[in-house]
C-alpha positions as CSV (number, residue, x, y, z in Angstrom):
1,X,-70.9,15.8,-96.2
2,X,-73.5,13.6,-95.7
3,X,-76.5,14.0,-93.8
4,X,-76.6,13.8,-89.9
5,X,-80.7,12.0,-90.0
6,X,-80.8,8.6,-88.0
7,X,-84.2,6.8,-90.0
8,X,-85.7,3.5,-89.4
9,X,-87.5,1.0,-92.1
10,X,-90.5,-0.8,-91.1
11,X,-89.5,-3.4,-93.4
12,X,-89.6,-7.1,-91.8
13,X,-86.6,-8.7,-91.3
14,X,-84.8,-6.2,-93.0
15,X,-85.9,-2.4,-90.2
16,X,-87.8,-4.5,-88.6
17,X,-86.6,-6.8,-86.2
18,X,-88.9,-9.3,-84.4
19,X,-88.6,-10.7,-80.6
20,X,-88.9,-14.0,-79.7
21,X,-91.4,-12.9,-77.4
22,X,-93.0,-11.0,-79.6
23,X,-93.3,-7.9,-81.2
24,X,-90.5,-5.4,-83.0
25,X,-87.5,-2.8,-82.7
26,X,-85.5,-1.0,-85.7
27,X,-82.4,-1.2,-86.7
28,X,-80.7,2.4,-87.6
29,X,-80.7,3.7,-90.7
30,X,-78.2,6.6,-91.7
31,X,-79.2,8.8,-94.4
32,X,-77.0,8.6,-97.5
33,X,-78.5,12.1,-98.7
34,X,-76.2,14.9,-98.7
35,X,-77.0,17.8,-95.6
36,X,-77.0,21.4,-95.9
37,X,-75.6,23.5,-93.5
38,X,-77.5,22.5,-90.4
39,X,-76.1,19.1,-90.8
40,X,-79.4,17.3,-92.6
41,X,-80.8,17.2,-95.5
42,X,-84.4,18.8,-96.3
43,X,-86.0,14.9,-96.3
44,X,-84.9,14.8,-92.8
45,X,-84.8,18.9,-92.4
46,X,-88.7,18.0,-92.5
47,X,-89.0,14.7,-90.7
48,X,-87.3,17.0,-87.5
49,X,-90.3,19.5,-87.5
50,X,-93.2,16.6,-87.7
51,X,-91.0,15.0,-84.7
52,X,-90.7,17.9,-82.7
53,X,-94.2,18.9,-82.6
54,X,-95.1,14.9,-81.7
55,X,-92.7,14.7,-79.0
56,X,-94.1,17.6,-77.4
57,X,-97.4,16.0,-77.4
58,X,-96.3,12.9,-76.4
59,X,-97.8,11.3,-73.5
60,X,-96.0,7.5,-72.8
61,X,-93.0,6.5,-74.2
62,X,-93.6,5.9,-77.8
63,X,-94.6,8.4,-80.7
64,X,-97.9,7.4,-81.8
65,X,-97.6,7.1,-85.9
66,X,-95.4,5.5,-88.1
67,X,-92.2,5.7,-87.4
68,X,-90.4,5.8,-90.5
69,X,-91.9,9.6,-90.9
70,X,-90.2,10.9,-87.8
71,X,-86.0,11.7,-87.6
72,X,-84.4,9.3,-84.8
73,X,-81.9,11.9,-83.7
74,X,-78.5,12.7,-85.1
75,X,-76.1,9.3,-85.7
76,X,-73.6,11.0,-83.4
77,X,-75.9,11.2,-80.8
78,X,-77.5,9.0,-78.2
79,X,-81.2,7.2,-79.3
80,X,-84.2,9.3,-78.4
81,X,-85.8,7.5,-75.4
82,X,-89.7,7.5,-77.8
83,X,-87.7,5.5,-80.8
84,X,-87.7,1.6,-81.3
85,X,-84.3,1.4,-82.2
86,X,-81.5,-1.3,-80.9
87,X,-79.6,-0.5,-77.7
88,X,-81.8,2.8,-77.0
89,X,-84.1,3.4,-73.5
90,X,-87.2,1.5,-75.1
91,X,-85.3,-1.6,-76.3
92,X,-83.4,-2.0,-72.8
93,X,-86.5,-1.6,-71.2
94,X,-88.3,-4.3,-72.9
95,X,-85.1,-6.5,-72.8
96,X,-85.2,-6.2,-69.0
97,X,-88.6,-7.1,-69.0
98,X,-88.5,-10.2,-70.3
99,X,-88.2,-9.5,-74.3
100,X,-85.8,-12.1,-76.0
101,X,-83.6,-11.1,-79.0
102,X,-82.4,-14.5,-81.1
103,X,-78.6,-14.8,-81.1
104,X,-78.7,-14.1,-84.8
105,X,-80.8,-10.9,-85.3
106,X,-78.6,-9.8,-82.2
107,X,-75.7,-10.4,-84.2
108,X,-77.1,-8.2,-87.0
109,X,-78.0,-5.4,-84.8
110,X,-74.5,-4.9,-83.5
111,X,-73.5,-5.5,-87.3
112,X,-75.0,-2.5,-88.1
113,X,-74.7,-0.5,-85.2
114,X,-71.1,-0.5,-85.5
115,X,-71.2,1.2,-89.0
116,X,-72.9,4.0,-87.7
117,X,-70.5,6.8,-85.8
118,X,-69.2,5.8,-82.5
119,X,-71.5,7.3,-79.4
120,X,-70.2,9.7,-77.3
121,X,-69.4,8.6,-74.1
122,X,-70.6,10.8,-70.9
123,X,-68.2,13.3,-69.5
124,X,-67.0,12.3,-66.1
125,X,-66.4,15.4,-64.0
126,X,-63.1,15.7,-61.8
127,X,-64.4,17.1,-59.4
128,X,-68.5,17.2,-58.3
129,X,-69.9,20.8,-58.6
130,X,-71.2,22.8,-55.9
131,X,-75.1,23.0,-55.8
132,X,-77.9,24.5,-53.7
133,X,-79.5,21.5,-52.0
134,X,-83.3,21.3,-52.4
135,X,-85.6,18.9,-50.4
136,X,-88.7,17.4,-51.5
137,X,-92.0,17.6,-48.9
138,X,-93.7,14.7,-50.0
139,X,-97.9,15.3,-49.6
140,X,-100.0,12.1,-49.3
141,X,-103.8,11.6,-49.3
142,X,-103.0,10.0,-46.0
143,X,-100.3,12.5,-44.1
144,X,-98.5,15.6,-44.9
145,X,-95.3,15.9,-44.3
146,X,-93.8,19.3,-43.6
147,X,-90.5,20.9,-43.3
148,X,-89.9,21.5,-39.4
149,X,-87.1,23.5,-37.9
150,X,-85.0,21.1,-36.0
151,X,-83.2,23.8,-34.0
152,X,-82.9,27.2,-33.6
153,X,-81.7,29.3,-36.6
154,X,-77.9,29.5,-36.1
155,X,-75.8,33.0,-38.1
156,X,-73.6,32.2,-40.7
157,X,-72.0,35.5,-42.3
158,X,-73.5,36.4,-44.5
159,X,-76.5,34.5,-44.8
160,X,-78.4,32.8,-42.3
161,X,-79.1,28.9,-42.5
162,X,-81.5,26.9,-40.8
163,X,-81.5,23.6,-39.8
164,X,-84.1,21.5,-40.8
165,X,-85.9,18.3,-41.0
166,X,-87.6,17.7,-44.3
167,X,-88.5,13.8,-43.7
168,X,-88.6,12.3,-40.4
169,X,-87.0,9.5,-41.7
170,X,-84.0,11.8,-42.0
171,X,-81.7,10.9,-39.0
172,X,-79.6,14.0,-38.6
173,X,-80.8,18.0,-40.1
174,X,-79.5,19.0,-43.4
175,X,-78.9,22.4,-44.6
176,X,-80.9,23.8,-47.4
177,X,-81.0,26.8,-49.1
178,X,-84.4,26.0,-50.4
179,X,-88.3,24.2,-49.8
180,X,-89.4,22.7,-52.6
181,X,-93.5,21.5,-51.9
182,X,-94.9,18.9,-54.3
183,X,-98.4,17.1,-54.3
184,X,-97.9,13.6,-54.9
185,X,-99.7,10.3,-54.2
186,X,-98.3,6.6,-53.5
187,X,-98.4,4.0,-55.8
188,X,-97.4,0.5,-56.5
189,X,-95.5,0.8,-59.5
190,X,-94.1,-3.0,-61.2
191,X,-94.4,-4.3,-57.4
192,X,-92.7,-1.4,-55.6
193,X,-94.0,1.3,-53.6
194,X,-93.4,4.8,-54.7
195,X,-94.7,8.7,-55.0
196,X,-95.9,9.9,-58.1
197,X,-96.7,13.1,-59.0
198,X,-99.3,12.8,-61.4
199,X,-98.4,16.9,-62.7
200,X,-95.1,16.1,-64.5
201,X,-95.3,11.6,-64.5
202,X,-92.3,12.5,-62.0
203,X,-91.4,9.1,-60.1
204,X,-90.2,9.2,-56.7
205,X,-88.8,6.4,-54.1
206,X,-89.8,6.2,-50.4
207,X,-87.3,8.7,-49.3
208,X,-88.3,11.5,-51.9
209,X,-85.4,11.0,-54.6
210,X,-86.3,11.3,-58.4
211,X,-86.2,7.7,-59.9
212,X,-87.8,8.7,-63.5
213,X,-91.0,9.3,-65.0
214,X,-94.2,6.8,-65.2
215,X,-94.8,6.2,-68.9
216,X,-97.8,3.4,-69.7
217,X,-97.3,1.8,-65.9
218,X,-93.6,1.8,-66.3
219,X,-90.8,3.8,-64.7
220,X,-88.4,5.2,-67.6
221,X,-85.2,6.8,-66.5
222,X,-85.5,10.2,-68.2
223,X,-83.2,13.2,-67.1
224,X,-84.1,15.2,-64.1
225,X,-85.2,19.2,-64.1
226,X,-85.2,21.5,-61.9
227,X,-88.7,23.1,-63.6
228,X,-91.3,21.3,-61.8
229,X,-93.9,21.4,-65.0
């Protein structure tokens, strides 16, 4: 079975394609060696170990070092957020920020991407799962917002649920099972006012809705986690 590793090359014009506005992005390369029991060849296994160690230390939106020495994920899975591969999260952020790709290079990138296994579509849930709601209570340097009871508790067997107003902006009380307090500060990112948690690098809008992580002065789309760490 062919190795499932995704690689890149820094050869300009072949594996590293220039933006018209400066800088380069990578074309994906499907490793052509035979894979082992894990689905990867020995070379990609070593790249994976090196990459996992580097990703654990990442502080921005990109890994430091030579990208061809890293494993850029599996060809049948989405491109890692830190990778500079065409149509990945980093590439889309660059294009949305004004980076331009010529028609010739865009056609070349699409042709290369079409030669790799098709990425699976995100599953669409037929029915939203029932989950406990968490309320984020933001505390800033100028003012601290806390959850205060809006009404007397009412008993609903077998558990007691209190109606609270987590933020002044909410017009109606919501039922919550847990209040999660975070320390944030109000900052400006790209002309937009947001709340920023410097401990986790998480960014929330002014209604305390999670919108992503702050990487090198940019808000990057990144899955949220119930673990605030």
